[in-house]
C-alpha positions in Angstrom: 0.0 0.0 0.0 1.2 3.4 -0.9 2.4 6.1 1.5 3.2 9.7 0.6 6.2 10.6 2.6 5.3 10.4 6.3 1.7 11.3 5.6 -1.4 9.1 5.9 -1.8 6.0 3.8 -3.2 6.4 0.3 -4.4 3.7 -2.0 -3.7 3.4 -5.8 -5.8 1.6 -8.3 -4.1 -1.7 -7.3 -5.0 -1.4 -3.6 -8.6 -0.5 -4.4 -8.8 -3.4 -6.9 -7.5 -5.8 -4.2 -9.9 -4.5 -1.6 -13.0 -5.0 -3.8 -11.8 -8.1 -5.7 -11.5 -6.8 -9.2 -8.7 -6.0 -11.6 -7.0 -2.6 -11.6 -8.3 -2.0 -15.1 -11.8 -2.3 -13.7 -11.1 0.4 -11.1 -9.7 2.7 -13.8 -12.9 2.1 -15.8 -15.0 3.0 -12.8 -13.1 6.3 -12.6 -13.6 7.0 -16.3 -17.3 6.4 -15.9 -17.7 8.5 -12.8 -18.4 5.5 -10.5 -15.3 5.9 -8.3 -15.2 8.9 -6.0 -12.8 11.8 -6.8 -9.3 11.1 -5.6 -8.3 12.5 -2.2 -4.9 13.4 -3.5 -2.7 13.3 -6.6 0.9 12.2 -6.2 3.8 14.2 -7.7 3.7 12.0 -10.8 0.0 12.9 -11.3 -1.4 9.6 -10.2 -4.7 9.7 -8.2 -4.7 8.3 -4.7 -7.5 7.6 -2.2 -7.7 7.3 1.6 -8.7 3.7 2.6 -11.8 5.1 4.5 -12.9 6.8 1.3 -12.7 3.5 -0.6 -14.4 1.5 2.2 -17.3 3.9 2.4 -17.7 4.0 -1.4 -17.5 0.2 -1.7 -20.3 -0.3 0.9 -22.6 1.8 -1.2 -21.5 0.8 -4.8 -24.0 -1.1 -6.9 -23.3 -4.8 -6.9 -21.3 -4.8 -3.7 -21.7 -7.7 -1.5 -23.3 -6.7 1.8 -21.9 -8.8 4.7 
């Protein structure tokens, strides 16, 4: 999981995909189609990043998610 310096943990497409059980390409598609929330940050290389809590909240509400 990614960290930005000494700041809080931030997730990339790979960590989000792992969390929800899909491929990273699927998460990228979610973003292109406006399904994924806006990123919480963008790293110096321009890659979007999300706080784990943002992803967890979104994944609980997303269509097709498995409610446990």
